C-alpha positions in Angstrom: 52.3 352.5 165.3 51.6 352.2 161.5 51.4 356.0 161.1 54.7 356.3 163.0 56.3 353.7 160.7 55.0 355.5 157.6 56.3 358.8 158.8 59.7 357.3 159.6 59.7 355.8 156.1 58.9 359.1 154.5 61.7 360.8 156.5 64.2 358.2 155.6 63.2 358.4 151.9 63.7 362.2 151.8 67.0 362.0 153.6 68.2 359.3 151.2 67.1 361.3 148.2 68.9 364.5 149.4 72.0 362.4 150.3 72.0 360.9 146.8 71.7 364.4 145.2 74.4 365.7 147.4 76.8 362.9 146.4 76.1 363.5 142.7 76.5 367.2 143.1 79.9 366.7 144.7 80.9 364.2 142.0 79.9 366.7 139.2 81.5 369.8 140.7 84.5 368.4 142.4 85.4 365.0 141.0 84.4 365.7 137.4 84.6 369.5 137.5 88.1 369.6 135.9 87.0 367.3 133.1 84.0 369.5 132.2 86.1 372.6 132.4 88.6 371.1 130.0 85.8 370.1 127.7 84.3 373.6 127.7 87.7 375.1 127.2 88.4 372.9 124.1 85.0 373.9 122.7 85.6 377.6 123.3 89.1 377.3 121.8 87.6 375.5 118.8 85.2 378.4 118.4 88.0 380.9 118.5 86.8 382.5 121.7 90.1 381.9 123.5 92.4 382.5 120.6 94.7 385.5 120.9 94.5 388.3 118.4 97.6 388.0 116.2 99.9 391.0 115.9 100.1 393.2 112.8 103.1 393.3 110.5 103.9 396.7 108.9 105.8 397.9 105.9 107.5 401.3 106.1 107.4 403.6 103.1 110.1 406.1 102.2 108.5 408.7 104.5 108.7 406.2 107.4 104.9 405.7 107.4 103.7 402.4 108.8 101.6 400.5 106.3 99.8 397.3 107.5 101.1 394.3 105.4 99.5 391.5 107.5 96.7 392.1 109.8 93.4 390.5 111.0 90.0 391.0 109.4 86.6 389.8 110.6 84.8 387.4 108.2 81.4 385.8 108.4 81.5 382.2 109.6 78.7 379.7 109.1 78.7 377.0 111.8 76.4 374.3 113.2 75.5 373.0 116.6 74.5 369.4 115.5 73.2 368.5 118.9 70.5 371.3 118.6 69.3 370.2 115.2 65.9 368.4 115.4 65.8 366.9 111.9 69.2 366.1 110.4 67.7 364.8 107.1 65.8 368.0 106.5 68.8 370.1 107.5 71.0 368.3 105.0 68.5 368.7 102.2 68.2 372.5 102.8 71.8 373.2 103.8 73.9 371.3 101.4 73.1 373.4 98.3 73.5 376.6 100.3 77.0 375.9 101.4 78.2 373.8 98.5 78.8 370.6 100.4 78.1 367.0 99.3 75.1 365.7 101.2 76.9 362.6 102.5 79.7 364.7 103.9 77.3 367.1 105.6 75.2 364.3 106.9 78.3 362.7 108.4 79.3 366.0 110.1 75.9 366.7 111.5 75.4 363.1 112.8 78.3 363.7 115.2 75.8 365.5 117.4 78.7 367.7 118.6 78.4 371.2 120.0 80.3 373.1 117.3 81.1 372.4 113.7 82.5 375.0 111.3 80.8 374.7 107.9 82.1 377.7 106.0 84.9 380.1 106.9 84.9 383.5 105.1 81.3 383.0 103.9 80.1 385.2 101.0 77.2 387.7 101.5 75.0 385.4 99.4 75.7 382.4 101.6 75.0 384.5 104.7 71.7 385.7 103.3 70.6 382.1 102.4 71.4 380.8 105.9 69.6 383.7 107.5 66.6 383.2 105.3 66.5 379.4 106.0 66.4 380.1 109.8 67.4 376.5 110.5 67.6 375.7 114.2 71.2 374.7 115.1 72.8 376.5 112.1 74.1 380.0 112.7 76.2 382.9 111.2 78.8 384.5 113.4 82.1 386.3 112.7 85.7 385.3 113.3 89.0 387.0 112.6 91.4 385.6 110.0 94.7 386.7 108.7 94.4 389.4 106.0 97.1 390.4 103.5 96.0 393.6 101.8 98.9 393.5 99.2 98.0 389.9 98.2 101.0 388.2 96.6 103.3 391.2 97.0 106.3 390.2 99.2 104.4 386.9 100.1 107.8 385.1 100.1 109.0 387.6 102.7 105.9 387.7 104.9 105.1 384.0 104.9 101.7 382.9 105.9 99.6 381.6 108.8 98.4 377.9 109.0 97.2 375.3 111.5 99.7 374.7 114.4 101.1 371.2 115.1 98.2 370.7 117.6 95.8 371.7 114.9 93.7 373.8 117.5 95.2 377.2 116.6 97.2 379.0 113.9 100.9 379.7 113.7 103.3 381.4 111.4 104.6 379.4 108.5 107.8 380.7 106.8 108.9 384.2 106.5 108.3 387.0 109.0 105.2 385.2 110.3 107.2 382.3 111.4 110.4 384.2 112.5 108.5 386.4 114.9 105.9 383.8 115.9 106.5 384.3 119.6 105.8 388.0 119.3 103.0 387.9 116.8 101.0 385.0 118.4 100.1 386.8 121.6 98.6 385.2 124.6 95.6 382.9 124.5 92.6 383.5 126.8 91.4 381.2 129.5 88.2 380.2 131.4 88.4 381.5 135.0 85.6 381.6 137.5 83.3 380.3 134.7 84.0 383.3 132.6 85.9 383.7 129.4 88.9 386.0 129.9 90.6 387.2 126.8 94.3 387.9 127.0 
């Protein structure tokens, strides 16, 4: 009788445990799935992985040759994953001089424990080398495309420039041709579909 009771207790315990796991799995995948997807999408968008490649603006010379006047160029980007950094204090001491940040500002940024924080856009070769030599866990070098104007200030008033959008999560044309043809130049942003990043 006692053995039968113990066996029944074990069976009930296992059934309860599996039921609990099943309910939690349903909650995570169905009830909270859209929340996690939105969070992931915002992080990917922050990292520039869903951002559309902006169209090129051309000048035409007297021989009707197309010359790029505004295009995209890949630059090194130094970023941190604060949640992956083991020792924030050590990272601040080593990293602050390398990227030219005040220690308090860097400490505040890393203490957010977020999954993505841009530290330096358009990093120099020297900065990239220092970061690679430091080999700090949670601090990495990647590349990202930014707007590039090969003629610098030439016709700048005509071309305009690109700056943060009103939502501050992407970039949009400001003034000049960049703003006037924004709908054509901005392209179509990517999306996360079937747990994969799909670029437009």
